[in-house]
VMD Tcl script that builds the backbone (N, CA, C; Angstrom):
set m [mol new atoms 480]
animate dup $m
set s [atomselect $m all]
$s set {name element resname resid chain x y z} {
  {N N MET 1 A -43.300 13.892 69.150}
  {CA C MET 1 A -42.565 12.643 69.077}
  {C C MET 1 A -42.101 12.300 70.495}
  {N N ASP 2 A -42.402 11.088 70.964}
  {CA C ASP 2 A -42.005 10.705 72.317}
  {C C ASP 2 A -40.689 9.928 72.299}
  {N N ILE 3 A -40.170 9.609 73.484}
  {CA C ILE 3 A -38.864 8.967 73.618}
  {C C ILE 3 A -38.820 7.596 72.949}
  {N N LYS 4 A -39.921 6.842 73.014}
  {CA C LYS 4 A -39.958 5.522 72.375}
  {C C LYS 4 A -39.796 5.655 70.865}
  {N N GLN 5 A -40.462 6.634 70.268}
  {CA C GLN 5 A -40.352 6.845 68.827}
  {C C GLN 5 A -38.933 7.265 68.458}
  {N N ILE 6 A -38.304 8.092 69.296}
  {CA C ILE 6 A -36.927 8.509 69.041}
  {C C ILE 6 A -35.993 7.309 69.133}
  {N N GLN 7 A -36.191 6.449 70.148}
  {CA C GLN 7 A -35.354 5.258 70.291}
  {C C GLN 7 A -35.511 4.344 69.085}
  {N N GLU 8 A -36.738 4.154 68.613}
  {CA C GLU 8 A -36.977 3.307 67.444}
  {C C GLU 8 A -36.313 3.905 66.203}
  {N N LEU 9 A -36.364 5.223 66.063}
  {CA C LEU 9 A -35.721 5.894 64.937}
  {C C LEU 9 A -34.211 5.703 64.987}
  {N N ILE 10 A -33.624 5.836 66.173}
  {CA C ILE 10 A -32.178 5.635 66.326}
  {C C ILE 10 A -31.808 4.200 65.962}
  {N N LYS 11 A -32.607 3.227 66.440}
  {CA C LYS 11 A -32.352 1.826 66.110}
  {C C LYS 11 A -32.412 1.601 64.601}
  {N N PHE 12 A -33.431 2.163 63.970}
  {CA C PHE 12 A -33.606 2.000 62.528}
  {C C PHE 12 A -32.414 2.590 61.776}
  {N N VAL 13 A -31.984 3.793 62.157}
  {CA C VAL 13 A -30.872 4.448 61.482}
  {C C VAL 13 A -29.591 3.637 61.644}
  {N N SER 14 A -29.344 3.114 62.850}
  {CA C SER 14 A -28.107 2.348 63.078}
  {C C SER 14 A -28.088 1.049 62.277}
  {N N ARG 15 A -29.247 0.438 62.073}
  {CA C ARG 15 A -29.312 -0.814 61.308}
  {C C ARG 15 A -29.300 -0.585 59.802}
  {N N SER 16 A -29.787 0.554 59.352}
  {CA C SER 16 A -29.991 0.764 57.925}
  {C C SER 16 A -28.722 1.095 57.160}
  {N N GLY 17 A -27.689 1.538 57.844}
  {CA C GLY 17 A -26.458 1.895 57.155}
  {C C GLY 17 A -26.467 3.333 56.664}
  {N N VAL 18 A -27.501 4.091 56.978}
  {CA C VAL 18 A -27.579 5.484 56.574}
  {C C VAL 18 A -26.637 6.292 57.450}
  {N N ASN 19 A -25.985 7.309 56.877}
  {CA C ASN 19 A -25.019 8.109 57.615}
  {C C ASN 19 A -25.665 9.231 58.412}
  {N N GLU 20 A -26.752 9.815 57.898}
  {CA C GLU 20 A -27.397 10.927 58.579}
  {C C GLU 20 A -28.870 10.983 58.196}
  {N N VAL 21 A -29.719 11.289 59.184}
  {CA C VAL 21 A -31.156 11.447 58.959}
  {C C VAL 21 A -31.613 12.694 59.688}
  {N N SER 22 A -32.385 13.537 59.003}
  {CA C SER 22 A -32.989 14.715 59.622}
  {C C SER 22 A -34.492 14.596 59.506}
  {N N LEU 23 A -35.174 14.932 60.583}
  {CA C LEU 23 A -36.631 14.872 60.610}
  {C C LEU 23 A -37.126 16.166 61.240}
  {N N GLU 24 A -38.082 16.814 60.575}
  {CA C GLU 24 A -38.610 18.068 61.089}
  {C C GLU 24 A -40.131 18.006 61.078}
  {N N GLN 25 A -40.723 18.320 62.229}
  {CA C GLN 25 A -42.165 18.409 62.360}
  {C C GLN 25 A -42.493 19.818 62.836}
  {N N GLU 26 A -43.725 20.067 63.223}
  {CA C GLU 26 A -44.159 21.423 63.596}
  {C C GLU 26 A -43.189 22.119 64.557}
  {N N ASN 27 A -43.093 21.671 65.797}
  {CA C ASN 27 A -42.225 22.296 66.796}
  {C C ASN 27 A -41.097 21.371 67.217}
  {N N PHE 28 A -40.656 20.516 66.310}
  {CA C PHE 28 A -39.687 19.503 66.674}
  {C C PHE 28 A -38.748 19.251 65.504}
  {N N LYS 29 A -37.449 19.200 65.789}
  {CA C LYS 29 A -36.466 18.904 64.759}
  {C C LYS 29 A -35.419 17.984 65.363}
  {N N ILE 30 A -35.062 16.925 64.642}
  {CA C ILE 30 A -34.052 15.981 65.128}
  {C C ILE 30 A -33.151 15.591 63.969}
  {N N THR 31 A -31.855 15.506 64.247}
  {CA C THR 31 A -30.879 15.020 63.274}
  {C C THR 31 A -30.088 13.918 63.952}
  {N N ILE 32 A -30.007 12.774 63.293}
  {CA C ILE 32 A -29.267 11.631 63.830}
  {C C ILE 32 A -28.123 11.336 62.870}
  {N N LYS 33 A -26.900 11.330 63.405}
  {CA C LYS 33 A -25.719 11.050 62.591}
  {C C LYS 33 A -25.035 9.806 63.141}
  {N N THR 34 A -24.481 8.996 62.260}
  {CA C THR 34 A -23.739 7.815 62.691}
  {C C THR 34 A -22.279 7.985 62.314}
  {N N ASN 35 A -21.436 7.135 62.853}
  {CA C ASN 35 A -20.008 7.175 62.540}
  {C C ASN 35 A -19.653 6.220 61.413}
  {N N GLN 36 A -20.659 5.724 60.732}
  {CA C GLN 36 A -20.423 4.781 59.643}
  {C C GLN 36 A -19.938 5.535 58.410}
  {N N ALA 37 A -19.234 4.825 57.532}
  {CA C ALA 37 A -18.825 5.415 56.264}
  {C C ALA 37 A -20.078 5.689 55.441}
  {N N PRO 38 A -20.119 6.817 54.734}
  {CA C PRO 38 A -21.328 7.136 53.975}
  {C C PRO 38 A -21.600 6.120 52.876}
  {N N VAL 39 A -22.881 5.872 52.655}
  {CA C VAL 39 A -23.324 4.983 51.590}
  {C C VAL 39 A -24.020 5.857 50.562}
  {N N TYR 40 A -23.526 5.839 49.334}
  {CA C TYR 40 A -24.108 6.671 48.288}
  {C C TYR 40 A -25.035 5.833 47.433}
  {N N VAL 41 A -26.231 6.361 47.198}
  {CA C VAL 41 A -27.221 5.656 46.394}
  {C C VAL 41 A -27.662 6.592 45.289}
  {N N ASN 42 A -27.544 6.145 44.042}
  {CA C ASN 42 A -28.054 6.910 42.910}
  {C C ASN 42 A -29.385 6.303 42.533}
  {N N ALA 43 A -30.425 7.106 42.535}
  {CA C ALA 43 A -31.747 6.595 42.211}
  {C C ALA 43 A -32.476 7.600 41.345}
  {N N ALA 44 A -33.209 7.082 40.386}
  {CA C ALA 44 A -34.057 7.927 39.555}
  {C C ALA 44 A -35.444 7.942 40.171}
  {N N VAL 45 A -36.211 8.981 39.898}
  {CA C VAL 45 A -37.568 9.048 40.409}
  {C C VAL 45 A -38.384 7.986 39.680}
  {N N PRO 46 A -38.997 7.048 40.436}
  {CA C PRO 46 A -39.733 5.974 39.784}
  {C C PRO 46 A -41.040 6.479 39.181}
  {N N SER 47 A -41.420 5.843 38.069}
  {CA C SER 47 A -42.724 6.168 37.487}
  {C C SER 47 A -43.797 5.449 38.284}
  {N N ALA 48 A -45.048 5.734 37.977}
  {CA C ALA 48 A -46.164 5.150 38.729}
  {C C ALA 48 A -46.190 3.635 38.654}
  {N N SER 49 A -45.672 3.048 37.579}
  {CA C SER 49 A -45.722 1.595 37.431}
  {C C SER 49 A -44.469 0.899 37.953}
  {N N THR 50 A -43.446 1.664 38.370}
  {CA C THR 50 A -42.197 1.082 38.852}
  {C C THR 50 A -42.193 1.063 40.373}
  {N N GLN 51 A -41.673 -0.039 40.941}
  {CA C GLN 51 A -41.595 -0.156 42.390}
  {C C GLN 51 A -40.131 -0.260 42.778}
  {N N VAL 52 A -39.706 0.520 43.760}
  {CA C VAL 52 A -38.324 0.518 44.215}
  {C C VAL 52 A -38.274 -0.103 45.604}
  {N N VAL 53 A -37.386 -1.085 45.783}
  {CA C VAL 53 A -37.200 -1.717 47.081}
  {C C VAL 53 A -35.755 -1.494 47.478}
  {N N MET 54 A -35.553 -0.862 48.650}
  {CA C MET 54 A -34.196 -0.615 49.141}
  {C C MET 54 A -33.931 -1.544 50.309}
  {N N THR 55 A -32.790 -2.209 50.299}
  {CA C THR 55 A -32.407 -3.072 51.411}
  {C C THR 55 A -31.122 -2.538 52.011}
  {N N PRO 56 A -30.986 -2.587 53.335}
  {CA C PRO 56 A -29.763 -2.102 53.961}
  {C C PRO 56 A -28.610 -3.046 53.653}
  {N N PRO 57 A -27.371 -2.531 53.637}
  {CA C PRO 57 A -26.232 -3.401 53.383}
  {C C PRO 57 A -26.025 -4.388 54.526}
  {N N ALA 58 A -25.548 -5.569 54.182}
  {CA C ALA 58 A -25.301 -6.587 55.197}
  {C C ALA 58 A -24.076 -6.185 56.017}
  {N N PRO 59 A -24.077 -6.455 57.332}
  {CA C PRO 59 A -22.907 -6.117 58.134}
  {C C PRO 59 A -21.704 -6.953 57.705}
  {N N VAL 60 A -20.533 -6.319 57.721}
  {CA C VAL 60 A -19.304 -6.993 57.310}
  {C C VAL 60 A -18.597 -7.481 58.565}
  {N N THR 61 A -18.276 -8.765 58.598}
  {CA C THR 61 A -17.574 -9.340 59.737}
  {C C THR 61 A -16.265 -9.928 59.245}
  {N N SER 62 A -15.184 -9.472 59.820}
  {CA C SER 62 A -13.893 -10.012 59.444}
  {C C SER 62 A -13.605 -11.242 60.303}
  {N N PRO 63 A -12.712 -12.127 59.854}
  {CA C PRO 63 A -12.371 -13.304 60.675}
  {C C PRO 63 A -11.825 -12.908 62.042}
  {N N ALA 64 A -11.148 -11.760 62.129}
  {CA C ALA 64 A -10.607 -11.317 63.417}
  {C C ALA 64 A -11.722 -10.981 64.405}
  {N N GLN 65 A -12.849 -10.454 63.881}
  {CA C GLN 65 A -13.971 -10.130 64.756}
  {C C GLN 65 A -14.704 -11.395 65.182}
  {N N ALA 66 A -14.789 -12.385 64.321}
  {CA C ALA 66 A -15.524 -13.611 64.605}
  {C C ALA 66 A -14.782 -14.507 65.596}
  {N N ALA 67 A -13.444 -14.452 65.607}
  {CA C ALA 67 A -12.653 -15.335 66.465}
  {C C ALA 67 A -12.940 -15.165 67.948}
  {N N PRO 68 A -13.000 -13.935 68.496}
  {CA C PRO 68 A -13.264 -13.817 69.939}
  {C C PRO 68 A -14.618 -14.389 70.333}
  {N N ALA 69 A -15.613 -14.247 69.497}
  {CA C ALA 69 A -16.931 -14.793 69.816}
  {C C ALA 69 A -16.875 -16.317 69.867}
  {N N ALA 70 A -16.138 -16.912 68.950}
  {CA C ALA 70 A -16.024 -18.363 68.924}
  {C C ALA 70 A -15.257 -18.865 70.146}
  {N N ALA 71 A -14.250 -18.119 70.565}
  {CA C ALA 71 A -13.455 -18.524 71.722}
  {C C ALA 71 A -14.263 -18.405 73.013}
  {N N ALA 72 A -15.159 -17.443 73.085}
  {CA C ALA 72 A -15.943 -17.241 74.296}
  {C C ALA 72 A -17.081 -18.247 74.435}
  {N N ALA 73 A -17.519 -18.835 73.358}
  {CA C ALA 73 A -18.667 -19.743 73.382}
  {C C ALA 73 A -18.476 -20.948 74.312}
  {N N PRO 74 A -17.328 -21.646 74.293}
  {CA C PRO 74 A -17.198 -22.812 75.159}
  {C C PRO 74 A -17.170 -22.456 76.646}
  {N N ALA 75 A -16.821 -21.231 76.993}
  {CA C ALA 75 A -16.681 -20.852 78.394}
  {C C ALA 75 A -17.990 -20.321 78.979}
  {N N THR 76 A -19.119 -20.807 78.509}
  {CA C THR 76 A -20.393 -20.330 79.034}
  {C C THR 76 A -20.646 -20.930 80.410}
  {N N GLU 77 A -21.323 -20.160 81.244}
  {CA C GLU 77 A -21.665 -20.636 82.581}
  {C C GLU 77 A -23.175 -20.620 82.718}
  {N N ASP 78 A -23.684 -21.315 83.708}
  {CA C ASP 78 A -25.124 -21.387 83.909}
  {C C ASP 78 A -25.609 -20.084 84.531}
  {N N THR 79 A -26.321 -19.285 83.740}
  {CA C THR 79 A -26.830 -18.004 84.225}
  {C C THR 79 A -28.343 -18.046 84.389}
  {N N SER 80 A -28.936 -19.229 84.300}
  {CA C SER 80 A -30.394 -19.335 84.353}
  {C C SER 80 A -30.957 -18.952 85.723}
  {N N LYS 81 A -30.142 -19.036 86.773}
  {CA C LYS 81 A -30.645 -18.692 88.102}
  {C C LYS 81 A -30.550 -17.193 88.386}
  {N N TYR 82 A -29.953 -16.432 87.460}
  {CA C TYR 82 A -29.787 -15.000 87.638}
  {C C TYR 82 A -30.827 -14.204 86.855}
  {N N ILE 83 A -31.114 -13.013 87.343}
  {CA C ILE 83 A -31.992 -12.077 86.641}
  {C C ILE 83 A -31.082 -11.107 85.882}
  {N N THR 84 A -31.452 -10.804 84.653}
  {CA C THR 84 A -30.654 -9.903 83.831}
  {C C THR 84 A -31.285 -8.514 83.817}
  {N N ILE 85 A -30.477 -7.502 84.122}
  {CA C ILE 85 A -30.916 -6.113 83.950}
  {C C ILE 85 A -30.450 -5.710 82.561}
  {N N LYS 86 A -31.411 -5.294 81.724}
  {CA C LYS 86 A -31.108 -4.967 80.327}
  {C C LYS 86 A -31.219 -3.470 80.078}
  {N N SER 87 A -30.553 -3.036 79.033}
  {CA C SER 87 A -30.578 -1.627 78.660}
  {C C SER 87 A -31.934 -1.254 78.070}
  {N N PRO 88 A -32.559 -0.201 78.575}
  {CA C PRO 88 A -33.846 0.224 78.032}
  {C C PRO 88 A -33.704 1.113 76.797}
  {N N MET 89 A -32.458 1.401 76.368}
  {CA C MET 89 A -32.255 2.305 75.235}
  {C C MET 89 A -30.874 2.110 74.625}
  {N N ILE 90 A -30.677 2.719 73.484}
  {CA C ILE 90 A -29.375 2.755 72.825}
  {C C ILE 90 A -28.617 3.949 73.390}
  {N N GLY 91 A -27.333 3.790 73.643}
  {CA C GLY 91 A -26.540 4.909 74.141}
  {C C GLY 91 A -25.176 4.461 74.611}
  {N N THR 92 A -24.587 5.257 75.489}
  {CA C THR 92 A -23.271 4.948 76.059}
  {C C THR 92 A -23.440 4.662 77.545}
  {N N PHE 93 A -22.915 3.530 77.977}
  {CA C PHE 93 A -23.044 3.022 79.346}
  {C C PHE 93 A -21.971 3.642 80.239}
  {N N TYR 94 A -22.392 4.168 81.393}
  {CA C TYR 94 A -21.446 4.691 82.380}
  {C C TYR 94 A -21.768 4.095 83.744}
  {N N ARG 95 A -20.731 3.648 84.456}
  {CA C ARG 95 A -20.917 3.040 85.778}
  {C C ARG 95 A -21.034 4.070 86.887}
  {N N SER 96 A -20.598 5.328 86.639}
  {CA C SER 96 A -20.677 6.363 87.666}
  {C C SER 96 A -21.132 7.680 87.046}
  {N N ALA 97 A -21.500 8.632 87.901}
  {CA C ALA 97 A -22.004 9.926 87.435}
  {C C ALA 97 A -20.903 10.772 86.795}
  {N N SER 98 A -19.659 10.585 87.212}
  {CA C SER 98 A -18.514 11.275 86.616}
  {C C SER 98 A -17.266 10.444 86.917}
  {N N PRO 99 A -16.166 10.703 86.217}
  {CA C PRO 99 A -14.952 9.897 86.448}
  {C C PRO 99 A -14.428 9.952 87.879}
  {N N GLU 100 A -14.670 11.068 88.590}
  {CA C GLU 100 A -14.162 11.205 89.962}
  {C C GLU 100 A -15.039 10.503 90.981}
  {N N LYS 101 A -16.273 10.215 90.636}
  {CA C LYS 101 A -17.219 9.640 91.595}
  {C C LYS 101 A -17.158 8.115 91.562}
  {N N PRO 102 A -17.538 7.470 92.685}
  {CA C PRO 102 A -17.518 6.000 92.715}
  {C C PRO 102 A -18.627 5.408 91.838}
  {N N SER 103 A -18.452 4.158 91.472}
  {CA C SER 103 A -19.451 3.449 90.668}
  {C C SER 103 A -20.754 3.325 91.448}
  {N N PHE 104 A -21.872 3.330 90.714}
  {CA C PHE 104 A -23.172 3.170 91.360}
  {C C PHE 104 A -23.259 1.802 92.039}
  {N N VAL 105 A -22.812 0.747 91.341}
  {CA C VAL 105 A -22.815 -0.602 91.908}
  {C C VAL 105 A -21.546 -1.337 91.492}
  {N N ASN 106 A -21.151 -2.295 92.316}
  {CA C ASN 106 A -20.008 -3.158 92.033}
  {C C ASN 106 A -20.445 -4.600 92.236}
  {N N VAL 107 A -19.651 -5.536 91.749}
  {CA C VAL 107 A -19.946 -6.951 91.952}
  {C C VAL 107 A -19.991 -7.218 93.451}
  {N N GLY 108 A -21.049 -7.898 93.895}
  {CA C GLY 108 A -21.221 -8.212 95.306}
  {C C GLY 108 A -22.159 -7.259 96.032}
  {N N ASP 109 A -22.446 -6.100 95.441}
  {CA C ASP 109 A -23.350 -5.136 96.083}
  {C C ASP 109 A -24.786 -5.641 96.060}
  {N N GLU 110 A -25.509 -5.356 97.136}
  {CA C GLU 110 A -26.933 -5.673 97.175}
  {C C GLU 110 A -27.698 -4.457 96.694}
  {N N ILE 111 A -28.689 -4.708 95.840}
  {CA C ILE 111 A -29.496 -3.618 95.292}
  {C C ILE 111 A -30.965 -3.887 95.573}
  {N N GLY 112 A -31.731 -2.825 95.552}
  {CA C GLY 112 A -33.174 -2.937 95.728}
  {C C GLY 112 A -33.880 -2.265 94.565}
  {N N THR 113 A -35.164 -2.466 94.487}
  {CA C THR 113 A -35.954 -1.840 93.435}
  {C C THR 113 A -35.826 -0.323 93.549}
  {N N GLY 114 A -35.555 0.332 92.434}
  {CA C GLY 114 A -35.423 1.784 92.410}
  {C C GLY 114 A -34.003 2.284 92.599}
  {N N LYS 115 A -33.050 1.400 92.891}
  {CA C LYS 115 A -31.642 1.798 93.076}
  {C C LYS 115 A -31.028 2.090 91.705}
  {N N VAL 116 A -30.362 3.235 91.572}
  {CA C VAL 116 A -29.680 3.576 90.320}
  {C C VAL 116 A -28.478 2.653 90.169}
  {N N VAL 117 A -28.392 1.953 89.025}
  {CA C VAL 117 A -27.298 1.015 88.794}
  {C C VAL 117 A -26.287 1.524 87.767}
  {N N CYS 118 A -26.717 2.469 86.899}
  {CA C CYS 118 A -25.819 3.020 85.895}
  {C C CYS 118 A -26.473 4.229 85.238}
  {N N ILE 119 A -25.743 4.841 84.321}
  {CA C ILE 119 A -26.273 5.935 83.501}
  {C C ILE 119 A -26.072 5.541 82.052}
  {N N ILE 120 A -27.058 5.841 81.219}
  {CA C ILE 120 A -26.897 5.657 79.776}
  {C C ILE 120 A -27.106 7.014 79.122}
  {N N GLU 121 A -26.071 7.437 78.398}
  {CA C GLU 121 A -26.140 8.708 77.686}
  {C C GLU 121 A -26.704 8.452 76.297}
  {N N ALA 122 A -27.759 9.170 75.961}
  {CA C ALA 122 A -28.358 9.071 74.630}
  {C C ALA 122 A -28.660 10.484 74.156}
  {N N MET 123 A -28.075 10.881 73.055}
  {CA C MET 123 A -28.303 12.204 72.458}
  {C C MET 123 A -28.030 13.323 73.460}
  {N N LYS 124 A -26.907 13.233 74.157}
  {CA C LYS 124 A -26.452 14.231 75.129}
  {C C LYS 124 A -27.346 14.325 76.361}
  {N N LEU 125 A -28.236 13.350 76.559}
  {CA C LEU 125 A -29.051 13.278 77.763}
  {C C LEU 125 A -28.549 12.115 78.606}
  {N N PHE 126 A -28.355 12.354 79.905}
  {CA C PHE 126 A -27.871 11.320 80.802}
  {C C PHE 126 A -29.059 10.740 81.559}
  {N N ASN 127 A -29.366 9.468 81.289}
  {CA C ASN 127 A -30.531 8.800 81.857}
  {C C ASN 127 A -30.092 7.838 82.955}
  {N N GLU 128 A -30.573 8.072 84.180}
  {CA C GLU 128 A -30.270 7.155 85.282}
  {C C GLU 128 A -31.112 5.896 85.089}
  {N N ILE 129 A -30.472 4.741 85.134}
  {CA C ILE 129 A -31.163 3.467 84.982}
  {C C ILE 129 A -31.331 2.864 86.371}
  {N N GLU 130 A -32.580 2.644 86.740}
  {CA C GLU 130 A -32.893 2.106 88.065}
  {C C GLU 130 A -33.199 0.621 87.961}
  {N N SER 131 A -32.844 -0.105 89.009}
  {CA C SER 131 A -33.115 -1.535 89.061}
  {C C SER 131 A -34.607 -1.783 89.272}
  {N N GLU 132 A -35.116 -2.774 88.596}
  {CA C GLU 132 A -36.507 -3.187 88.786}
  {C C GLU 132 A -36.586 -4.454 89.621}
  {N N VAL 133 A -35.409 -4.919 90.097}
  {CA C VAL 133 A -35.345 -6.148 90.891}
  {C C VAL 133 A -34.498 -5.908 92.138}
  {N N SER 134 A -34.652 -6.791 93.113}
  {CA C SER 134 A -33.813 -6.771 94.308}
  {C C SER 134 A -32.900 -7.980 94.259}
  {N N GLY 135 A -31.679 -7.800 94.717}
  {CA C GLY 135 A -30.748 -8.919 94.716}
  {C C GLY 135 A -29.322 -8.454 94.897}
  {N N ARG 136 A -28.388 -9.328 94.498}
  {CA C ARG 136 A -26.958 -9.039 94.623}
  {C C ARG 136 A -26.331 -9.075 93.236}
  {N N ILE 137 A -25.545 -8.049 92.898}
  {CA C ILE 137 A -24.871 -7.978 91.595}
  {C C ILE 137 A -23.838 -9.104 91.527}
  {N N VAL 138 A -23.984 -9.971 90.522}
  {CA C VAL 138 A -23.070 -11.096 90.331}
  {C C VAL 138 A -22.037 -10.773 89.265}
  {N N LYS 139 A -22.473 -10.076 88.207}
  {CA C LYS 139 A -21.559 -9.801 87.101}
  {C C LYS 139 A -21.990 -8.520 86.399}
  {N N ILE 140 A -21.010 -7.711 86.018}
  {CA C ILE 140 A -21.248 -6.519 85.196}
  {C C ILE 140 A -20.805 -6.897 83.788}
  {N N LEU 141 A -21.740 -6.851 82.849}
  {CA C LEU 141 A -21.520 -7.393 81.511}
  {C C LEU 141 A -21.004 -6.384 80.492}
  {N N VAL 142 A -20.920 -5.103 80.867}
  {CA C VAL 142 A -20.531 -4.060 79.926}
  {C C VAL 142 A -19.397 -3.236 80.530}
  {N N ASP 143 A -18.435 -2.874 79.705}
  {CA C ASP 143 A -17.336 -2.021 80.156}
  {C C ASP 143 A -17.805 -0.571 80.255}
  {N N ASN 144 A -17.189 0.172 81.157}
  {CA C ASN 144 A -17.525 1.580 81.325}
  {C C ASN 144 A -17.253 2.345 80.029}
  {N N ALA 145 A -18.124 3.284 79.696}
  {CA C ALA 145 A -18.023 4.149 78.510}
  {C C ALA 145 A -18.143 3.373 77.201}
  {N N SER 146 A -18.816 2.224 77.254}
  {CA C SER 146 A -19.032 1.417 76.039}
  {C C SER 146 A -20.404 1.704 75.464}
  {N N PRO 147 A -20.540 1.606 74.134}
  {CA C PRO 147 A -21.873 1.749 73.535}
  {C C PRO 147 A -22.723 0.520 73.842}
  {N N VAL 148 A -24.015 0.738 74.077}
  {CA C VAL 148 A -24.940 -0.364 74.324}
  {C C VAL 148 A -26.138 -0.244 73.393}
  {N N GLU 149 A -26.748 -1.373 73.111}
  {CA C GLU 149 A -27.934 -1.450 72.263}
  {C C GLU 149 A -29.173 -1.599 73.135}
  {N N TYR 150 A -30.309 -1.365 72.550}
  {CA C TYR 150 A -31.573 -1.579 73.237}
  {C C TYR 150 A -31.686 -3.048 73.617}
  {N N ASP 151 A -32.078 -3.350 74.835}
  {CA C ASP 151 A -32.308 -4.700 75.350}
  {C C ASP 151 A -31.016 -5.505 75.538}
  {N N GLN 152 A -29.862 -4.843 75.497}
  {CA C GLN 152 A -28.591 -5.536 75.731}
  {C C GLN 152 A -28.425 -5.795 77.221}
  {N N PRO 153 A -28.029 -7.009 77.620}
  {CA C PRO 153 A -27.808 -7.298 79.040}
  {C C PRO 153 A -26.683 -6.432 79.619}
  {N N LEU 154 A -26.947 -5.845 80.793}
  {CA C LEU 154 A -25.962 -4.992 81.458}
  {C C LEU 154 A -25.410 -5.625 82.725}
  {N N PHE 155 A -26.297 -6.229 83.538}
  {CA C PHE 155 A -25.907 -6.804 84.823}
  {C C PHE 155 A -26.607 -8.157 85.010}
  {N N LEU 156 A -25.940 -9.058 85.755}
  {CA C LEU 156 A -26.577 -10.282 86.228}
  {C C LEU 156 A -26.795 -10.109 87.731}
  {N N VAL 157 A -28.014 -10.377 88.172}
  {CA C VAL 157 A -28.383 -10.190 89.569}
  {C C VAL 157 A -28.891 -11.512 90.142}
  {N N GLU 158 A -28.346 -11.874 91.307}
  {CA C GLU 158 A -28.823 -13.060 92.013}
  {C C GLU 158 A -29.947 -12.611 92.944}
  {N N PRO 159 A -31.159 -13.137 92.727}
  {CA C PRO 159 A -32.265 -12.714 93.603}
  {C C PRO 159 A -32.005 -13.141 95.049}
  {N N ILE 160 A -32.452 -12.310 95.976}
  {CA C ILE 160 A -32.253 -12.623 97.400}
  {C C ILE 160 A -33.585 -13.054 97.979}
}
mol reanalyze $m
mol bondsrecalc $m
mol representation Tube
mol addrep $m
């Protein structure tokens, strides 16, 4: 099983509402656990003529969660001239290698291709994320030690 398959499995588990998944192959074993409340499903073994379709539960949004998104919508700025550096995986975003060390990049810093801009921790592995573009950091879109999703915007870069 390669890293892409593991990332897809993590994405699937997080969307499905399942609390824990274990997968075991010849020389490989993985267990993925979420912090979601467990969902209990009682199911009988279907006969050959019966078809079972399972759908994940819909996400619950409270009015308190929806309000900040609505308030932020009018304050949009023109970001079309910027390049977005996106997360290549699901994990936890870190701006520096450790709390005592300085951030890899700050707003206003110039970066080049191959420059480490952050670390994303996934399954106890710390992955250095390198820039694929050259430019100047205009905005950091994620707070330090925050969870990030696959393809989530992390930085806005003004090309030089």
